[in-house]
C-alpha positions in Angstrom: 145.0 190.3 142.3 143.5 187.1 143.6 142.9 185.7 147.0 144.3 182.4 148.2 141.1 180.6 147.3 141.2 182.0 143.7 138.2 184.3 144.2 138.4 187.9 143.0 136.1 190.7 144.0 134.6 192.2 140.8 131.4 193.9 139.9 129.1 191.5 138.0 128.2 191.9 134.4 125.6 189.2 134.4 123.9 189.7 137.8 123.3 193.5 137.9 120.5 195.9 138.5 122.5 199.2 138.5 126.3 198.7 138.6 126.7 195.1 139.5 128.0 195.8 143.0 125.6 193.4 144.7 126.1 190.7 142.1 129.8 190.9 142.5 129.6 190.7 146.3 127.3 187.7 146.0 129.7 185.9 143.7 132.6 186.7 146.0 130.9 185.6 149.3 128.8 182.8 147.8 125.4 184.0 149.0 122.4 185.4 147.1 122.6 188.9 145.7 119.2 189.6 147.2 120.8 189.8 150.7 123.2 192.5 149.6 120.5 194.4 147.8 118.4 194.2 151.0 121.3 195.4 153.1 121.8 198.4 150.8 118.1 199.1 150.8 118.0 199.0 154.6 121.0 201.4 154.8 118.9 203.8 152.6 116.1 204.0 155.2 117.8 206.4 157.8 117.9 209.2 155.3 119.5 207.8 152.2 123.1 209.0 152.6 124.6 205.9 154.3 123.3 203.5 151.8 124.0 205.6 148.7 127.5 206.5 150.0 128.4 202.9 150.6 127.1 201.8 147.2 128.9 204.5 145.3 132.2 203.8 147.1 131.8 200.1 146.2 131.0 201.2 142.6 134.2 203.2 142.4 136.5 200.8 144.3 135.5 197.4 143.0 136.6 196.9 139.4 134.3 195.6 136.7 134.5 192.0 135.3 
């Protein structure tokens, strides 16, 4: 499955800390992975569940490279 521009959303194997979710999002959107990592970290602050839940859903839904 590919988009019209040829980009495919996949978890990264080369730019990963835990599961490659942020690295894959950065490859897809063309911005630094640090911004996605920061967003997930900020989502962890109000009690942890929102950030963890979003990350784990992305981990399950986004296929690996």
